C-alpha positions in Angstrom: 133.4 35.2 68.5 132.2 33.9 65.1 131.0 35.8 62.2 127.4 35.4 60.9 127.2 33.9 57.6 126.5 36.4 54.6 123.2 34.4 53.9 121.9 35.0 57.4 122.4 38.9 57.0 120.8 38.9 53.7 117.7 36.9 55.1 117.4 39.5 58.0 117.7 42.4 55.6 114.9 41.0 53.4 112.7 40.2 56.5 113.3 43.7 57.8 112.3 45.1 54.3 109.1 42.8 54.2 108.2 43.9 57.7 108.6 47.5 56.7 106.4 46.9 53.7 103.8 45.1 55.7 103.8 48.0 58.3 103.4 50.3 55.4 100.4 48.4 54.0 98.9 48.1 57.4 99.2 52.0 57.7 97.7 52.4 54.4 94.7 50.0 55.4 94.3 51.9 58.6 93.9 55.2 56.5 91.6 53.5 54.1 89.6 52.2 56.9 89.3 55.7 58.5 88.4 57.1 54.9 85.9 54.4 54.6 84.4 55.5 57.9 84.3 59.0 56.9 82.7 58.2 53.5 80.1 56.1 55.4 79.3 58.9 57.8 79.1 61.2 54.8 76.8 58.9 52.9 74.6 58.7 56.0 74.4 62.4 56.4 73.7 62.7 52.6 71.0 60.0 53.0 69.3 62.0 55.8 69.6 65.2 53.8 68.0 63.5 50.7 65.2 62.1 52.9 64.5 65.6 54.2 64.7 67.1 50.8 62.1 64.4 49.8 59.9 65.1 52.6 60.3 69.0 51.7 59.5 68.3 48.1 56.3 66.3 49.0 55.3 69.0 51.4 55.7 71.7 48.8 53.9 69.6 46.2 51.0 69.4 48.5 51.0 72.9 49.1 51.3 73.7 45.4 48.3 71.4 44.9 46.4 73.1 47.6 47.3 76.6 46.2 46.2 75.6 42.7 42.8 74.3 44.1 42.5 77.7 46.0 43.4 79.6 42.5 40.9 77.5 40.6 38.3 78.2 43.2 39.1 81.9 43.3 39.0 81.8 39.3 35.8 80.0 39.3 34.1 82.4 41.7 35.4 85.5 39.7 34.1 83.8 36.4 30.9 83.2 38.1 30.5 86.6 39.4 31.5 88.1 36.0 29.0 86.0 34.1 26.2 86.9 36.6 27.1 90.6 36.8 24.1 91.7 34.7 21.8 89.4 36.8 23.3 90.2 40.1 20.1 91.7 41.4 18.5 88.2 41.1 21.0 86.7 43.5 21.2 89.6 46.1 18.6 90.9 48.4 18.7 93.4 51.3 18.5 92.3 54.9 18.9 94.0 58.4 22.6 93.1 58.2 23.1 94.6 54.7 23.0 93.3 51.3 23.4 89.4 50.9 24.1 87.6 47.7 22.9 83.7 47.8 24.5 81.0 45.7 21.4 80.7 43.4 19.0 83.5 42.1 15.6 83.7 43.9 13.2 80.9 42.8 16.0 78.6 41.7 17.2 75.5 43.7 20.7 74.7 44.8 22.0 71.2 44.5 25.4 70.2 45.0 27.4 72.9 43.1 24.6 73.7 40.7 21.5 76.0 40.5 18.2 74.6 38.9 15.2 76.3 37.7 12.1 74.3 37.1 9.7 76.3 34.9 5.9 76.5 35.2 5.0 77.6 31.8 5.7 75.6 28.5 7.4 76.4 25.3 9.5 74.8 22.5 13.0 73.3 23.1 14.7 76.1 21.4 12.9 78.7 23.2 13.5 77.0 26.4 17.2 77.1 25.8 17.0 80.7 24.9 15.1 81.6 28.2 18.0 79.8 30.0 20.6 81.7 28.1 18.9 84.8 29.3 19.7 83.7 32.9 23.3 83.0 32.0 22.4 79.2 32.2 21.5 76.4 29.9 19.2 73.5 29.6 20.1 71.0 32.3 22.9 68.4 31.5 22.4 65.2 33.3 25.8 63.7 34.4 24.9 61.1 37.0 22.1 58.9 38.4 22.0 60.9 41.4 21.5 64.2 39.3 18.8 62.2 37.4 17.1 61.6 40.5 17.2 65.1 41.6 15.5 66.4 38.4 12.7 64.0 38.6 11.4 64.8 42.0 8.8 67.0 40.5 6.8 63.8 39.8 5.1 63.2 36.5 5.7 66.6 35.0 7.6 66.5 31.6 10.6 68.9 31.2 12.9 69.7 28.4 16.5 68.8 29.2 19.6 69.9 27.2 20.0 66.8 25.0 19.5 66.8 21.2 20.6 65.0 18.0 19.6 67.9 15.6 23.1 68.2 14.4 23.5 64.5 13.5 20.7 62.3 13.6 21.3 59.4 16.2 24.3 61.3 17.7 22.9 62.7 21.0 24.9 65.8 22.4 24.3 67.9 25.3 23.9 71.8 24.8 27.5 72.3 26.0 28.8 70.3 23.1 29.7 67.1 25.1 28.5 63.6 23.9 26.0 61.5 25.7 28.0 59.0 28.1 25.0 57.7 30.3 21.3 57.8 29.4 18.2 57.4 31.2 15.8 56.3 28.5 12.3 54.9 28.8 12.0 51.5 27.4 12.0 51.5 23.7 13.3 55.2 23.5 14.6 57.1 21.6 12.2 55.9 18.9 12.2 59.1 16.6 8.5 59.6 17.3 6.2 60.7 14.5 9.0 60.6 11.8 7.3 57.9 9.7 3.7 59.0 10.1 4.0 62.9 9.9 7.4 63.5 8.6 8.5 65.2 11.8 11.7 64.3 13.6 12.0 63.8 17.4 15.4 65.4 17.9 14.9 66.7 21.4 14.4 65.1 24.8 12.1 65.4 27.8 12.4 64.0 31.1 9.3 62.3 32.6 11.0 60.4 35.2 12.7 58.7 32.3 13.7 60.3 29.0 11.8 60.3 25.7 12.6 62.0 22.4 10.0 64.4 21.2 9.7 66.9 18.3 11.7 70.2 19.4 8.6 72.2 18.3 6.3 70.5 20.9 5.9 72.6 24.0 6.8 71.3 27.6 8.2 72.9 30.7 12.0 73.2 31.0 14.8 73.0 33.5 17.7 75.4 33.5 21.1 74.7 35.0 24.0 76.9 36.1 26.9 77.1 38.3 26.3 78.5 41.9 27.4 82.1 42.3 29.4 81.1 45.3 29.5 78.2 47.7 27.9 80.1 50.5 26.0 83.5 50.9 28.2 86.5 50.3 27.6 89.7 52.5 28.3 92.9 50.7 
């Protein structure tokens, strides 16, 4: 029996070591694959958790917005009740079921979330504003074409509205301090009537289907405006 050459023994030893290393690497790769699968599963679970948290966040944000609206409505109702407290008897009357407080005072008209009073007597612009203030209201401020259509339903009657440039000539502002954004002027208006002929400035505005500037000391009917007391009648 012959003896294997030393070279063959060395080659076998090297191959055995390489095989052992390859098996070790294969085992490591298997472990890495298992870890990768675990990480992938963990990522999927985290992604699902994230999506649920996003949904929960959106839900709570919607709830927060809804609660804020409810809070604002309650605050507005409280403020309205507080401002109307001295005049509450004008909003409330007794029925068979008890005392009922309506959104608007008796003799006023409700439109959207506002109450309007159309006077039947005449006075100056300043006195008209004072009359409105006594009712916890102000001369009407017109913020849309739809509202303009509502206040002109009385036909050809002329009414003071809460617009003036008394503070600064040519700069029209409402009685609440806001600037004029949309006007419904009669053609050629405002023309500062009578300023040249009589030295009287036309710093106040009447509505006669469309707007005209007139001297504030002239006398016309007026329109008051205020927020409704509540959206619907209150039983107390």
